[in-house]
Structures are given as C-alpha cells and as structure tokens.
C-alpha positions in Angstrom: -51.5 -59.4 10.5 -51.3 -58.4 6.8 -50.4 -54.8 7.6 -46.9 -55.6 8.7 -46.0 -58.3 6.3 -42.8 -57.7 4.3 -41.7 -60.5 2.0 -38.7 -60.9 -0.2 -39.3 -62.4 -3.6 -36.7 -63.6 -6.2 -37.7 -63.0 -9.8 -36.0 -64.9 -12.7 -35.8 -62.5 -15.6 -33.2 -61.6 -18.3 -34.5 -58.1 -18.8 -36.1 -57.0 -15.5 -39.4 -56.6 -17.2 -40.8 -60.1 -17.9 -40.5 -63.4 -15.9 -38.8 -65.2 -18.7 -36.2 -67.6 -17.3 -36.5 -71.3 -16.3 -35.3 -71.9 -12.8 -32.5 -74.2 -13.8 -31.1 -71.7 -16.4 -31.3 -68.6 -14.2 -28.0 -66.8 -13.9 -29.4 -64.0 -11.7 -32.5 -63.1 -9.8 -34.0 -59.7 -9.2 -34.9 -59.4 -5.5 -37.9 -57.3 -4.6 -39.4 -56.7 -1.2 -43.2 -56.7 -1.0 -45.0 -54.6 1.5 -48.2 -56.5 1.6 -50.1 -54.0 3.9 -49.2 -51.1 1.6 -49.8 -53.3 -1.5 -46.4 -52.1 -2.9 -43.0 -53.4 -3.6 -39.5 -52.1 -4.1 -36.5 -53.4 -6.0 -33.7 -54.4 -3.6 -30.9 -55.9 -5.8 -29.9 -58.4 -8.4 -28.1 -61.6 -7.3 -25.9 -63.7 -9.5 -26.1 -67.4 -9.2 -24.6 -70.4 -11.0 -27.4 -72.0 -13.1 -28.5 -75.2 -11.3 -29.1 -77.0 -14.6 -26.0 -77.9 -16.5 -26.2 -80.0 -19.7 -29.8 -81.0 -18.8 -28.6 -82.4 -15.4 -28.7 -81.0 -11.9 -27.7 -82.1 -8.4 -28.7 -81.4 -4.9 -25.5 -79.4 -4.5 -26.6 -77.1 -7.4 -30.0 -76.6 -5.9 -28.5 -75.9 -2.5 -26.3 -73.2 -3.8 -29.3 -71.3 -5.3 -31.3 -71.9 -2.1 -28.5 -70.4 -0.1 -28.2 -67.4 -2.4 -32.0 -66.8 -2.0 -32.4 -67.9 1.6 -34.0 -64.6 2.6 -36.7 -65.0 0.0 -40.0 -66.7 0.6 -41.1 -66.9 -3.1 -39.3 -67.4 -6.4 -41.1 -66.3 -9.6 -39.9 -68.2 -12.7 -41.1 -69.0 -16.2 -40.8 -72.7 -15.6 -39.3 -75.1 -13.0 -38.9 -78.8 -12.8 -40.5 -81.0 -10.1 -37.1 -81.6 -8.5 -36.3 -77.9 -8.2 -39.8 -77.1 -6.8 -39.6 -79.9 -4.2 -36.1 -79.0 -3.1 -36.9 -75.3 -2.7 -40.1 -76.1 -0.8 -38.0 -78.3 1.6 -36.0 -75.1 2.2 -39.2 -73.0 2.9 -39.2 -71.3 -0.5 -42.2 -71.5 -2.7 -41.6 -71.6 -6.5 -44.3 -70.0 -8.6 -44.5 -70.3 -12.4 -45.5 -67.3 -14.5 -44.7 -65.9 -17.9 -46.2 -62.5 -17.0 -44.6 -59.1 -16.8 -43.0 -58.7 -13.4 -45.2 -55.9 -12.1 -48.6 -57.6 -12.6 -47.3 -60.9 -11.3 -46.0 -59.1 -8.2 -49.4 -57.4 -7.8 -51.2 -60.7 -8.0 -48.9 -62.2 -5.4 -49.4 -59.2 -3.0 -53.2 -59.5 -3.4 -53.0 -63.3 -2.7 -50.9 -62.8 0.4 -53.2 -60.0 1.6 -56.2 -62.3 1.2 -54.5 -65.0 3.2 -53.1 -62.5 5.7 -49.9 -64.4 5.9 -46.3 -64.4 4.7 -42.9 -64.3 6.3 -41.6 -61.1 7.8 -38.1 -60.3 6.4 
C-alpha cells in the first residue's frame, strides 16, 4: 500500500542542490528518505564513499564497496552511470536513475512515480 512506503534514496551531488555527479566519480551521496504516502522527503545524512571509477577503470570490488555503503537505499540518482555500474547495482536490488535535474524536482518525480505504482521497499 502506497500510504506506508518509505524508501531511502542516495543522491550523487557535489552541492546538495543539483544531481551533478557521475556514479563512478561520486565521493559522497546525500541520503534522503521518501515518504511516498505523504509525498514528502527528508534529508537523513551524507555518506562518503571511495569513487568506484579510478583512472577510467573499475572493478567489482569497487562497485561492491559502494553497494555496501548504500545497501539500505532502493534508488540512486546520478548525473550519469555506465552500464556495468547500473547492472551491478541492479543485481544488488538498487535501481540507478540518471538525471541532471535539481534534487527537489527529481525526488518529487520519483515519489509520484512510486505512488502511481503503489510499490517500493519499506526501510
């Protein structure tokens, strides 16, 4: 039921305003918790990670470290992500979504989408 859905989302941003960081270059993620029923969200914390892309190369170990840091998140909002990163995160149950939008309207769109579907992951 959409009224009780709370979902954690990681947002890749350098300034906390715009989704402006490529997944592999992200050094930190802003964590927000969506309350789909109330159509609202709140900032939870910022989490530092080691960027998974180093010298234009990455490994499963690098992806796994980011997935572990964001394991309580159902979605990740990034400016861009490569196919390998998207596939790996999906294998961990995390959906990567690309957006170059400001954080607030992107979060609002995601809430409306989840509300229409009536699904998500309770956190």
